C-alpha positions as CSV (number, residue, x, y, z in Angstrom):
1,M,-7.8,-16.4,-6.2
2,I,-4.2,-15.3,-6.3
3,V,-3.2,-12.1,-4.5
4,A,0.1,-10.5,-5.4
5,Y,1.9,-8.5,-2.8
6,L,3.8,-5.3,-3.5
7,I,5.9,-4.3,-0.5
8,L,7.5,-0.9,0.3
9,A,10.1,-1.6,3.0
10,H,12.9,0.4,4.6
11,R,14.0,-1.3,7.8
12,N,13.5,-4.3,10.1
13,P,14.5,-7.1,7.7
14,R,13.5,-9.8,10.2
15,Q,10.0,-8.3,10.5
16,L,9.8,-8.2,6.7
17,A,10.6,-11.9,6.7
18,V,7.9,-12.6,9.2
19,L,5.4,-10.7,7.0
20,V,6.4,-12.6,3.9
21,A,6.1,-15.9,5.7
22,A,2.5,-15.1,6.5
23,L,1.6,-14.7,2.8
24,P,0.5,-17.6,0.5
25,S,3.4,-19.5,-1.2
26,T,1.5,-19.0,-4.5
27,S,1.5,-15.3,-4.2
28,P,4.0,-13.2,-6.2
29,V,5.9,-11.0,-3.8
30,L,7.8,-8.0,-5.1
31,I,9.8,-5.8,-2.6
32,H,11.2,-2.3,-2.9
33,F,13.7,-1.6,-0.2
34,D,14.4,2.1,0.2
35,R,17.8,3.1,-1.2
36,R,18.3,5.4,1.8
37,A,18.1,2.5,4.2
38,D,21.1,1.0,5.8
39,G,22.9,-1.3,3.3
40,N,23.3,-4.0,5.8
41,A,19.6,-4.1,6.4
42,Y,18.9,-4.6,2.7
43,Q,21.5,-7.4,2.4
44,Q,20.0,-9.1,5.4
45,A,16.5,-8.9,3.9
46,V,17.8,-10.5,0.7
47,Q,19.5,-13.3,2.6
48,L,16.5,-14.0,4.8
49,L,14.1,-14.2,1.9
50,E,16.5,-16.1,-0.5
51,G,14.8,-19.1,-2.0
52,R,11.2,-17.9,-1.5
53,P,9.4,-18.8,-4.7
54,Q,8.0,-15.9,-6.8
55,L,9.8,-13.2,-4.9
56,R,11.8,-10.4,-6.4
57,F,13.6,-7.4,-5.1
58,L,13.5,-4.3,-7.3
59,R,15.9,-1.6,-8.3
60,R,16.0,0.8,-5.4
61,H,14.9,4.4,-5.3
62,D,15.4,7.1,-2.6
63,C,12.0,7.3,-0.8
64,R,11.9,10.5,1.2
65,W,8.7,11.1,2.9
66,G,6.3,13.3,1.0
67,A,8.5,13.2,-2.2
68,F,8.1,11.5,-5.6
69,G,10.5,8.6,-4.9
70,I,7.7,6.6,-3.3
71,V,5.6,7.0,-6.5
72,Q,8.6,5.8,-8.5
73,A,8.9,2.7,-6.3
74,T,5.2,2.0,-6.5
75,V,5.0,2.3,-10.2
76,G,8.1,0.2,-10.5
77,L,6.5,-2.5,-8.4
78,I,3.4,-2.5,-10.7
79,D,5.5,-2.6,-13.9
80,E,7.8,-5.4,-12.6
81,L,4.8,-7.5,-11.5
82,L,3.3,-7.3,-15.0
83,A,6.6,-7.9,-16.7
84,S,7.3,-11.0,-14.6
85,G,4.4,-12.8,-16.2
86,M,3.4,-14.2,-12.7
87,A,-0.3,-15.0,-12.4
88,F,-2.4,-12.9,-10.1
89,D,-6.0,-11.7,-9.7
90,Y,-5.6,-8.9,-7.3
91,A,-2.5,-7.0,-6.0
92,S,-2.1,-5.4,-2.6
93,L,0.3,-2.6,-1.9
94,I,1.5,-2.9,1.7
95,S,4.4,-1.7,3.8
96,G,7.0,-3.8,5.5
97,S,5.4,-2.8,8.8
98,D,1.9,-4.2,7.9
99,Y,0.5,-7.6,8.6
100,P,-2.7,-9.5,7.5
101,I,-5.3,-9.7,10.3
102,K,-7.4,-12.2,8.3
103,S,-6.2,-15.6,7.1
104,N,-5.2,-16.1,3.5
105,R,-8.4,-18.1,2.9
106,E,-10.5,-15.3,4.3
107,I,-8.7,-12.7,2.2
108,A,-9.2,-14.8,-1.0
109,S,-12.8,-15.4,-0.1
110,F,-13.5,-11.7,0.4
111,L,-11.9,-10.7,-2.9
112,R,-13.7,-13.6,-4.7
113,H,-17.0,-12.4,-3.3
114,H,-16.2,-8.8,-4.3
115,W,-14.7,-9.6,-7.6
116,G,-14.2,-6.6,-9.9
117,Q,-14.3,-4.0,-7.1
118,E,-11.3,-1.7,-6.5
119,F,-10.3,-1.2,-2.8
120,I,-8.7,2.2,-2.5
121,E,-9.6,5.3,-0.6
122,S,-10.3,8.0,-3.2
123,F,-12.0,11.4,-2.8
124,S,-12.1,14.6,-4.9
125,L,-9.6,17.1,-3.7
126,L,-11.9,19.9,-5.2
127,Q,-14.7,19.0,-2.9
128,P,-14.8,19.1,1.0
129,N,-12.8,16.1,2.2
130,R,-10.9,14.9,5.2
131,W,-7.9,17.0,4.3
132,S,-9.8,20.2,3.8
133,T,-9.4,21.4,7.4
134,H,-5.7,20.5,7.5
135,G,-3.3,23.4,7.8
136,G,-0.1,24.3,6.0
137,Y,1.2,22.0,3.4
138,F,-1.3,19.3,4.2
139,K,-4.4,21.2,3.0
140,A,-6.1,20.1,-0.1
141,P,-6.3,20.8,-3.0
142,E,-3.1,22.9,-2.8
143,K,-1.0,19.8,-1.9
144,A,-1.8,18.4,-5.3
145,L,-2.2,21.6,-7.5
146,C,0.6,23.8,-6.2
147,R,4.2,23.3,-7.2
148,H,6.5,22.2,-4.4
149,L,10.3,22.7,-4.5
150,R,12.5,20.5,-2.3
151,F,15.9,20.8,-0.9
152,R,16.8,17.7,1.3
153,S,14.1,17.7,4.0
154,R,12.9,21.2,3.3
155,V,9.8,22.0,1.2
156,L,8.8,25.3,-0.4
157,R,5.2,25.7,-1.8
158,L,4.7,28.2,-4.6
159,P,1.4,30.0,-4.1
160,W,0.0,29.6,-7.6
161,R,-2.3,26.7,-8.5
162,R,-1.5,24.6,-11.6
163,R,-3.9,22.8,-14.0
164,M,-3.5,19.1,-14.2
165,P,-2.6,17.8,-17.6
166,L,-5.1,15.9,-19.8
167,G,-8.1,17.6,-18.2
168,L,-7.7,15.3,-15.1
169,Q,-9.4,16.2,-11.8
170,P,-7.3,15.6,-8.6
171,Y,-8.2,12.8,-6.2
172,G,-6.5,11.7,-3.1
173,G,-6.5,9.2,-0.2
174,S,-4.5,6.6,1.6
175,Q,-1.5,5.3,-0.4
176,W,-2.3,1.7,0.3
177,W,-4.7,-0.4,-1.8
178,T,-5.9,-3.7,-3.1
179,L,-6.7,-3.6,-6.9
180,S,-7.7,-6.0,-9.6
181,R,-5.4,-7.2,-12.3
182,Q,-7.4,-5.1,-14.8
183,A,-6.8,-1.9,-12.8
184,I,-3.1,-2.7,-12.4
185,H,-2.8,-3.1,-16.2
186,Y,-4.6,0.3,-16.7
187,I,-2.3,2.1,-14.2
188,S,0.8,0.8,-15.9
189,E,-0.4,1.6,-19.4
190,F,-1.6,5.1,-18.3
191,C,1.9,5.9,-16.8
192,R,3.5,4.9,-20.0
193,R,1.3,6.9,-22.3
194,A,0.9,10.0,-20.1
195,P,4.4,10.9,-18.7
196,E,3.3,14.5,-18.4
197,F,1.0,13.4,-15.5
198,L,4.0,11.9,-13.6
199,S,6.0,15.0,-14.3
200,F,3.3,17.1,-12.9
201,S,3.0,14.9,-9.8
202,R,6.7,15.1,-9.2
203,H,6.1,18.6,-7.7
204,A,3.0,17.7,-5.6
205,F,3.3,17.3,-1.8
206,I,2.9,13.6,-0.8
207,P,2.2,12.5,-4.3
208,D,1.9,8.8,-3.3
209,E,-1.5,9.9,-1.8
210,M,-2.7,11.3,-5.1
211,V,-1.3,9.5,-8.2
212,I,-3.1,6.2,-8.2
213,Q,-6.4,7.8,-7.0
214,T,-6.3,10.4,-9.8
215,I,-5.5,7.8,-12.4
216,L,-8.4,5.4,-11.4
217,S,-11.0,8.0,-10.5
218,N,-10.6,9.7,-13.9
219,S,-11.1,6.4,-15.7
220,R,-13.7,3.8,-16.5
221,F,-12.7,2.2,-13.2
222,A,-14.1,5.1,-11.1
223,E,-17.5,3.3,-10.7
224,R,-15.7,0.3,-9.3
225,V,-13.8,2.2,-6.6
226,R,-15.2,1.3,-3.2
227,G,-13.4,4.1,-1.2
228,D,-12.1,1.5,1.4
229,D,-8.5,0.5,1.5
230,L,-9.2,-2.5,3.8
231,R,-6.6,-1.4,6.3
232,L,-7.0,-0.9,10.0
233,T,-5.0,2.2,11.0
234,I,-5.1,4.3,14.1
235,W,-4.4,8.0,13.6
236,D,-6.1,9.6,16.6
237,R,-3.9,8.5,19.5
238,P,-2.6,11.6,21.3
239,S,1.1,10.8,21.1
240,P,3.3,9.9,18.2
241,P,4.4,8.0,16.2
242,Y,1.6,8.4,13.6
243,P,-0.1,6.2,12.7
244,A,0.0,4.4,16.0
245,V,2.1,1.3,16.5
246,L,-0.3,-1.5,17.2
247,T,0.5,-3.7,20.2
248,S,-1.1,-6.5,22.3
249,A,-3.3,-3.9,23.9
250,D,-5.0,-3.6,20.5
251,L,-5.5,-7.3,20.0
252,E,-9.2,-7.3,20.7
253,L,-9.7,-4.4,18.2
254,L,-7.6,-6.3,15.6
255,L,-9.5,-9.6,16.0
256,S,-12.9,-8.0,15.8
257,S,-12.1,-5.8,12.8
258,E,-13.6,-6.5,9.4
259,K,-10.5,-5.1,7.6
260,L,-8.0,-7.5,5.9
261,Y,-4.7,-5.9,7.0
262,A,-3.5,-3.6,9.7
263,R,-0.7,-1.1,10.0
264,K,1.6,-0.6,11.6
265,F,3.6,-3.1,13.8
266,D,7.1,-3.1,15.3
267,V,8.6,-6.3,16.5
268,Q,11.0,-4.3,18.7
269,T,8.1,-2.7,20.5
270,D,5.8,-5.8,20.8
271,P,6.5,-9.1,19.0
272,R,3.7,-10.8,20.8
273,V,0.9,-9.2,18.8
274,L,2.2,-10.5,15.5
275,Q,2.6,-14.0,17.0
276,A,-1.0,-13.8,18.3
277,L,-2.2,-12.8,14.8
278,A,-0.1,-15.5,13.2
279,D,-1.6,-18.2,15.5
280,R,-5.1,-17.0,14.8
281,N,-4.6,-17.0,11.0
282,S,-2.9,-20.4,11.1
283,R,-5.8,-22.0,13.1
284,L,-8.2,-20.8,10.5
285,E,-6.1,-22.0,7.6
286,W,-6.0,-25.5,9.0
287,A,-9.6,-25.5,10.2
288,A,-11.0,-24.6,6.8
289,P,-10.2,-27.8,4.9
290,Q,-11.6,-29.9,7.9
291,L,-14.8,-27.9,7.8
292,N,-15.2,-28.3,4.1
293,A,-14.6,-32.0,4.4
294,A,-17.2,-32.2,7.2
295,S,-19.8,-30.4,5.0
296,R,-19.4,-33.0,2.3
């Protein structure tokens, strides 16, 4: 079971290197580093990760929050993974602030056991959903179906709803996912043969929380979508930033979770929590061969 990792990063090159070091050496790793980020940070990331097998940095896009650049980066990661010819069974989209809270063996075992399932949150934006009660620009389905005009950090929503091209129905959810090779191929092919959908999505609000969901949930893959992105994320803490930065105070929650990954971490806030997770995963990586040998 080979898991490819597609990483959206924009800062903390040393933390990015810590994340990559936690991933299997057999995993393809493709990184998009936000073009708006500090140039020195990007160069440092390239230097820190130089020599890592099966790792590539992509052409950089401006990734303003809520805008289409994040979709461009994500689709670019998908296309580059397929063009590379590197073998993989599943691909996980993660941020540079994420970290696995299960060992690589546990992740591979989970995906092998759930082979053929697609791990992405996806719900209809035309039915009651967790965004329905949100106000302003965050309310669904307007965030997908209305046209949004942008000038720098400002957004203007036009009040008229649009129809999606190709008879598609809008779906949304968390932008992070773990998808099979077959689903990754389908997404790439769909984007090539349906550029009108990407043109439509360019004027959505936070399109990175809509594009992949809409593609898959309007396809033959819909019945394979599990509605779970396999990420532990805390949104309901009373004070920003959102989602919450996870620290050593969250370690018990992290270790008891059934999720595979967690977000988000910050080495400048608390480097100890990442070390504790690394130690836990390392122990399980080394213990597994010994347990297998004992069982024989």
